[in-house]
C-alpha positions, -999 to +999 in steps of 0.1 A: -419-513+234-388-495+248-403-495+283-411-532+280-376-540+269-360-518+296-381-535+323-374-570+309-336-564+308-335-548+342-352-578+357-330-602+336-298-586+346-306-584+383-319-619+385-298-645+403-269-621+410-240-639+427-230-632+463-204-604+460-179-622+483-183-655+463-181-636+430-148-619+441-133-652+451-143-668+418-128-639+398-096-642+419-094-679+413-099-675+375-073-647+373-047-667+392-050-695+368-044-674+337-009-683+324-007-656+297+013-626+307+019-593+289+056-592+279+078-562+285+076-550+249+038-551+249+037-533+282+060-506+268+039-502+237+007-500+256+021-473+279+030-450+250+006-422+241-016-427+211+000-413+180-016-390+154-012-415+125-029-444+143-059-422+151-060-409+116-059-444+101-086-457+124-108-427+116-106-431+079-109-469+080-144-468+096-170-483+072-195-458+057-232-463+060-232-475+096-256-461+122-246-428+138-236-427+174-256-411+202-243-377+191-261-383+157-230-376+137-227-401+108-195-419+102-190-403+068-189-368+085-163-380+110-142-393+081-145-361+061-136-340+092-105-362+097-093-358+060-102-321+054-073-309+075-048-332+057-062-321+023-059-284+032-023-288+043-014-307+011-030-278-009-008-253+009-036-236+028-025-208+051-023-218+088-050-193+098-074-207+071-070-244+080-101-263+091-101-277+126-077-307+130-102-333+143-075-360+146-054-338+168-084-330+190-091-367+193-055-375+201-055-349+229-088-363+243-078-400+241-044-394+256-059-374+284-083-402+291-054-427+290-035-407+315-062-394+338-091-419+331-127-409+324-145-385+346-173-406+361-197-377+358-192-374+320-213-392+294-183-404+274-192-440+277-229-435+278-248-458+255-283-470+247-296-505+240-312-511+207-330-545+205-329-560+171-353-589+163-336-621+153-352-629+120-341-665+116-353-676+150-391-682+145-396-704+176-402-676+200-422-653+178-416-616+185-409-620+222-387-594+238-362-620+247-359-630+211-338-599+202-301-592+198-289-565+221-269-538+203-253-512+225-245-479+208-217-458+224-207-422+218-170-430+212 
């Protein structure tokens, strides 16, 4: 099934590709007609490094019970790792006995990516496509094109 889906989507995605020159012209035309601009305050905020607290809040606000990423680590474990360091500090644990500070490691990694971009040879943005059958659409039966495409990323 996965080979059939891969072949189907490879053909589908490469079918009727636009001429690169025409495509570039069309993109330029669309972009020149966008009137929305990022204001100075937003630009300044976006240029700042990511802060520890915003990464911590994002980490603990992830919903439990969701599918694990390609690394196989469930969301609940990520959340526990993010909170264990905080709990240990609050309990007065000695510095040498503290668990790893996952949020600090993520902050270093994300800000490094923000500053230097992603190494094209890394698998940081690698994902895999997981076709999910559309239950409510009975018209096409169980055809491969009657699936929702879910892309799972490692991030």
